[in-house]
C-alpha positions in Angstrom: 201.5 105.8 73.8 200.7 109.7 72.0 201.7 110.8 68.5 202.3 114.1 68.2 202.6 115.6 64.8 204.1 119.7 64.6 202.1 122.1 62.7 202.4 123.6 59.9 201.2 126.5 58.2 198.5 124.3 56.4 195.4 123.9 58.0 193.9 121.0 55.7 197.4 120.0 55.7 197.3 119.4 60.3 193.5 117.9 60.0 194.7 115.2 58.1 197.6 114.6 59.4 195.2 114.6 62.8 192.6 112.7 60.7 195.3 109.6 60.0 197.0 109.9 63.8 193.7 108.8 64.9 192.4 106.5 62.8 196.2 104.6 63.0 195.9 104.8 67.0 192.4 103.5 66.8 194.1 100.6 65.2 197.7 99.9 66.8 199.1 99.9 70.3 202.2 100.0 72.2 203.1 99.3 76.1 205.9 101.8 75.7 204.7 105.0 77.5 206.7 107.1 74.4 205.6 110.3 72.9 206.3 109.7 68.8 206.4 112.8 67.4 206.0 113.9 63.6 207.5 116.6 61.1 206.6 117.7 58.0 210.8 119.1 57.8 212.3 119.4 60.8 212.9 118.9 64.3 211.3 115.3 64.7 213.2 112.1 64.7 210.7 111.0 61.8 209.8 113.4 59.2 206.4 113.2 56.8 206.9 115.6 54.0 203.9 117.4 52.4 203.8 116.9 49.0 199.9 117.1 47.6 199.0 120.2 48.9 199.0 121.3 45.1 196.4 118.8 44.5 194.2 119.4 47.2 194.1 122.8 46.6 192.7 122.0 43.3 188.1 123.5 43.6 187.9 119.9 41.0 190.3 116.6 39.6 190.9 113.9 38.2 192.1 110.4 38.8 195.3 111.4 36.8 196.0 114.7 38.8 197.3 112.0 41.2 200.8 111.4 41.3 202.2 107.3 42.2 204.9 105.6 41.7 205.3 101.4 42.1 207.5 100.1 44.8 207.4 96.6 46.7 207.1 96.5 49.9 206.5 93.4 52.0 206.2 91.4 48.4 203.3 93.1 47.4 203.9 95.8 44.5 201.9 98.4 45.5 201.5 102.4 45.0 202.2 105.1 46.9 200.5 108.0 46.2 202.5 111.7 46.3 205.6 110.8 46.0 208.8 112.4 45.9 210.7 113.4 42.3 213.7 111.2 43.1 211.5 108.3 45.0 213.7 105.4 45.3 211.6 103.0 48.3 208.9 104.0 51.2 211.5 105.5 53.7 214.9 106.1 54.3 216.9 105.7 57.7 219.4 107.6 58.3 221.0 109.3 61.3 218.6 108.0 64.1 215.8 109.8 61.5 213.1 108.3 59.6 212.7 110.4 56.5 209.5 108.7 53.9 209.7 110.0 50.5 206.3 110.2 49.7 203.2 111.4 51.6 202.2 109.5 53.9 199.9 111.1 56.0 197.6 112.5 52.0 198.0 109.8 51.1 196.0 107.3 54.0 193.5 110.4 54.3 192.8 110.5 50.4 191.6 106.9 50.7 190.4 106.9 54.3 188.0 109.9 53.7 187.1 108.7 50.5 187.9 112.3 48.9 188.0 110.7 45.6 184.2 110.3 45.9 182.9 113.8 46.1 182.1 114.2 42.4 184.3 117.7 42.1 187.0 115.0 43.1 186.5 112.8 39.9 183.9 110.4 41.5 180.8 108.7 38.4 177.9 107.9 40.4 175.4 105.8 38.4 171.4 105.9 38.2 171.1 106.1 42.1 174.0 108.6 42.6 176.1 105.9 44.3 180.1 105.3 43.2 180.2 101.9 41.9 183.3 100.1 41.9 184.0 100.6 37.7 184.0 104.3 38.4 186.0 104.2 41.2 189.9 105.5 42.4 190.2 102.2 43.7 189.8 100.7 40.3 191.6 103.1 38.4 194.5 102.2 41.3 193.8 98.2 40.8 193.3 97.7 44.2 190.5 96.1 44.8 191.9 93.5 47.0 194.6 95.0 48.2 193.8 97.1 51.6 196.3 99.3 51.0 196.3 102.0 53.9 197.3 98.7 56.0 200.2 99.3 54.7 201.5 102.5 55.6 200.3 101.7 58.9 202.9 98.7 58.9 205.5 101.4 57.9 204.2 104.1 60.4 204.7 100.9 62.1 208.4 100.4 61.5 209.2 103.4 61.3 208.4 104.3 64.6 210.5 101.2 65.7 213.4 102.1 63.7 212.9 106.3 65.3 212.4 105.7 68.6 212.6 101.5 69.6 209.3 101.7 70.7 206.8 98.3 68.7 203.0 98.9 67.9 201.0 96.2 68.1 198.2 95.9 65.9 194.4 95.5 68.4 192.0 94.2 67.1 193.5 90.7 65.6 196.4 90.3 68.0 195.2 87.1 69.1 193.6 86.1 66.6 194.1 85.4 62.3 192.0 87.6 61.4 187.8 88.5 62.4 184.4 87.9 60.7 181.9 89.7 61.5 178.5 88.4 59.7 175.1 90.8 59.5 172.7 90.5 57.5 169.6 93.0 55.5 166.3 92.7 55.7 164.6 93.3 53.2 161.7 90.8 52.3 160.0 89.1 55.4 156.2 89.8 54.9 156.2 88.3 51.0 159.3 85.1 52.3 156.2 82.7 52.0 156.1 83.4 48.4 159.0 83.3 47.7 160.0 80.5 48.6 156.2 78.9 46.8 158.3 80.2 43.7 161.4 78.9 44.3 160.2 75.3 45.2 157.4 74.8 41.9 160.1 75.9 40.0 162.4 73.0 41.6 159.1 70.5 41.7 159.3 70.9 45.0 156.0 70.6 46.1 156.1 69.8 49.9 157.6 72.9 50.6 155.7 75.0 48.3 152.8 73.5 50.2 154.1 74.1 53.5 155.2 78.1 52.3 151.3 78.9 51.5 149.7 77.0 54.7 151.7 78.7 57.8 152.6 81.8 58.6 155.8 80.6 60.5 157.5 79.8 56.3 158.4 84.0 56.6 160.6 83.4 59.6 162.4 79.9 58.3 164.9 81.8 56.9 166.3 83.7 60.3 166.0 79.6 61.3 168.9 79.0 59.2 170.7 82.9 60.8 170.1 81.5 64.0 171.6 77.7 63.1 174.5 79.7 61.4 175.5 81.1 64.8 175.1 78.4 66.4 177.4 76.4 65.0 179.9 79.1 64.4 179.4 80.2 68.0 178.8 84.1 66.7 176.5 86.4 67.0 175.3 88.6 63.9 174.1 92.2 63.1 170.6 92.2 61.7 169.3 95.7 59.7 166.0 96.6 59.0 164.2 98.6 56.5 161.8 101.2 58.2 160.5 102.1 55.2 158.0 100.8 53.5 156.6 101.2 48.9 158.6 102.1 46.6 161.3 104.4 44.9 161.3 104.8 41.8 161.3 101.1 40.6 163.4 100.5 43.7 162.1 98.4 46.9 161.6 99.5 50.1 160.7 97.6 52.5 158.1 94.8 52.6 157.1 94.4 55.9 155.6 96.5 58.6 157.9 97.6 61.6 155.5 97.9 63.4 153.0 95.2 63.6 152.7 93.2 66.9 154.8 90.1 65.0 157.9 91.2 63.7 158.3 93.9 66.9 157.7 90.8 68.5 160.6 88.5 67.2 162.7 91.5 67.4 162.2 91.6 70.6 162.2 88.6 71.9 164.7 86.9 68.7 167.0 89.2 68.2 170.5 89.7 69.9 172.4 93.2 68.0 170.3 95.2 65.0 170.7 97.5 63.6 168.9 100.6 60.6 168.9 100.3 57.2 167.8 103.3 55.8 165.8 103.6 53.1 166.1 105.3 49.7 166.1 109.3 50.9 168.0 109.1 54.3 171.6 109.0 53.4 171.3 112.6 52.1 168.7 114.2 54.1 169.1 113.9 57.9 165.4 114.8 58.4 164.3 111.2 56.4 166.8 110.2 58.3 165.9 111.0 62.0 162.0 110.3 60.8 163.4 106.3 59.9 165.3 105.8 63.1 162.7 106.9 65.5 160.2 104.9 63.8 162.8 101.5 64.4 163.4 102.3 67.6 159.6 102.3 68.4 159.7 99.0 66.9 162.0 97.6 68.7 161.9 99.3 72.1 165.9 99.6 71.4 168.4 102.2 71.1 169.5 102.0 66.8 173.4 103.1 67.2 174.3 101.4 64.0 173.6 101.4 60.2 174.0 100.1 56.5 171.9 101.8 54.2 170.0 100.3 51.8 171.5 99.8 48.8 174.5 100.4 49.9 173.0 104.5 49.0 176.2 106.8 50.8 177.1 110.2 50.0 180.4 111.5 51.0 179.4 114.8 50.9 176.4 114.5 52.8 176.1 110.9 54.9 178.7 110.7 57.9 176.8 114.3 59.5 174.2 112.8 59.0 174.8 109.8 60.8 177.4 111.3 63.2 174.5 113.7 64.6 172.1 111.1 64.0 173.5 109.6 67.0 175.1 106.7 65.3 177.8 104.8 66.8 178.3 102.2 63.8 178.3 102.2 60.1 178.9 99.3 57.7 178.0 100.0 54.6 180.8 101.4 53.1 181.6 98.2 50.9 181.1 98.5 47.1 177.9 96.9 45.6 179.9 95.5 42.3 183.1 94.4 43.3 184.0 92.3 46.8 186.9 93.8 48.8 188.4 96.9 49.9 186.4 100.2 49.4 188.8 102.4 51.2 192.2 100.4 50.5 191.5 99.2 54.1 190.0 95.3 55.8 190.1 97.5 59.5 187.6 99.6 61.3 187.9 104.0 60.7 186.7 107.3 61.9 184.1 108.4 58.7 185.2 111.9 57.4 183.1 114.6 57.6 183.9 117.6 54.8 181.1 119.8 56.2 183.0 120.7 59.2 186.1 119.2 58.2 186.4 116.9 61.0 186.4 113.7 61.9 183.2 111.9 63.5 182.4 109.5 66.1 181.2 106.7 63.3 183.5 103.8 63.2 182.8 102.4 59.7 183.2 99.1 60.1 183.9 98.7 56.5 181.6 95.6 54.5 183.8 93.4 52.5 182.0 90.6 50.3 177.7 90.4 49.9 176.3 87.8 48.7 174.4 89.8 45.9 177.7 91.2 44.8 179.0 86.8 44.2 175.8 86.1 43.1 173.6 88.0 41.1 174.1 88.3 37.2 174.6 91.8 36.6 177.1 91.7 39.0 179.4 89.4 39.6 177.1 86.0 38.4 178.6 83.1 40.3 177.0 79.7 39.4 179.0 77.2 41.7 181.1 77.6 44.8 184.5 77.1 42.8 184.2 80.1 41.4 183.2 82.2 44.5 186.1 81.5 46.6 188.8 81.9 43.4 187.3 85.5 43.2 187.7 85.2 47.1 191.0 84.0 47.7 193.4 87.2 47.2 190.6 88.8 49.9 191.9 85.9 52.3 195.4 86.1 51.3 195.4 89.4 52.5 193.3 89.2 55.4 195.9 87.0 56.3 198.4 89.2 56.2 196.7 92.5 57.6 195.1 90.6 60.6 191.5 92.7 59.4 188.0 91.9 59.7 185.7 90.8 57.3 182.1 91.7 57.5 179.3 89.7 55.5 176.6 90.4 54.4 173.7 87.4 53.9 170.8 88.6 53.2 168.1 86.8 54.8 166.5 86.1 51.2 169.6 83.6 50.8 168.0 81.4 53.3 165.2 80.0 51.6 164.4 76.1 51.7 164.7 76.5 48.1 166.6 78.6 45.5 169.4 79.6 47.1 171.2 76.7 48.2 174.6 77.5 46.4 174.4 81.2 48.6 174.6 79.6 52.0 176.8 76.9 50.6 178.9 79.7 49.4 178.9 81.5 52.8 179.9 77.8 55.6 182.6 77.8 52.4 183.8 81.3 54.3 182.9 80.6 57.8 184.8 77.3 57.4 187.8 78.9 56.0 188.0 81.1 58.5 187.8 79.0 61.6 190.4 76.9 60.0 192.9 80.0 60.0 192.7 80.6 63.5 189.6 83.9 62.3 188.3 85.4 65.9 184.0 85.9 65.5 183.0 89.2 66.4 180.1 91.2 65.9 180.1 94.5 65.0 179.4 96.3 68.6 181.6 93.5 69.9 184.2 95.2 67.5 183.7 98.7 68.5 184.5 97.8 72.0 187.3 95.9 71.4 188.3 99.0 70.3 186.9 101.8 72.2 186.6 99.8 75.5 183.2 100.6 76.0 180.3 99.1 76.9 176.6 100.8 75.4 
């Protein structure tokens, strides 16, 4: 199946259109052999107007510069960006043609590419340079639990069926309710025994405190719990390892030396899927990223093709280019540290966009949706029981059932300490039970990529 876009005189609009079409076809398929043609104003059965040229021409912009209206679609009151002045509904069907009443191309591009997270386009980074939810365009729109792009995709599906009689189906979860992918950032390893000892003393659990002091196996105990979850729910998780030790300002990188023989042996013989967890300074320095990637590859004797940045560091201007040139195939950084939900307004994977080359990269972003630290740390949401956490996540689950999207979870390995963080494990179990009950499929990050792209590395 091909979707062809008739180019305009606006080169950047053409770029936006190509990027949107490629991401749509990444996630949707049809058994019909038919060429679908989209055009701005004529010569096609689907007309998608260009209405955002003035906005994208601005050197600097703020969120208020983006026009929008709200309308009901599929029982949701959703925002439509860059609408026609006479907007009454998302599209009209007249004389065998579909006429969109908003710039669906630019709207999807804006959200998927992260355009509004560029500093000159309205982003207000925190002290580490991250864009947090509280300062984001997603917060401005109030859609953290609404995967708006997925609804725009559904509109495209409806339009194509009306204009061409061709049915498209979502690829990822076509035989399941939705998809769950469990991941683990390994920030601590050599000091797990110390964390266990402190927590055991707080809970007056002297047996566990004694065991943590006198056995080196205490450092591996979280992995045993991770393995038990994998066995119970029959999935393969992805573990992300920090190649670099030491501190950045007052923030920790790894507390372990990845080159130590014990760690190397464990990774090589116990784990099925690993990725790099690049430390501070990698998200905007290709040289530093390359050094750390080589370091991890040497230690694990594995090809490193999956990434998630430490502290969710990410520069829209620089990181996609670095990942692409360094041969990373999958990234799963793009979630917010201070909220759970859909940072790019989608529950589906998408290709990162490189603003330096104005092209999509070959890096598949499988966005992070829920992180343990976000739910339980006091400076974020600070939930104190499973009822609070599960109630907060209900809107996310509701949308996943509608979009058949992907729920990427990040539970750090120290969430599986034998004492001190039992709530974190209880909530993970509740989420996985919910998925199992609602016909979710459990896939690793590489399994998701293989399903969508039809590749096996």
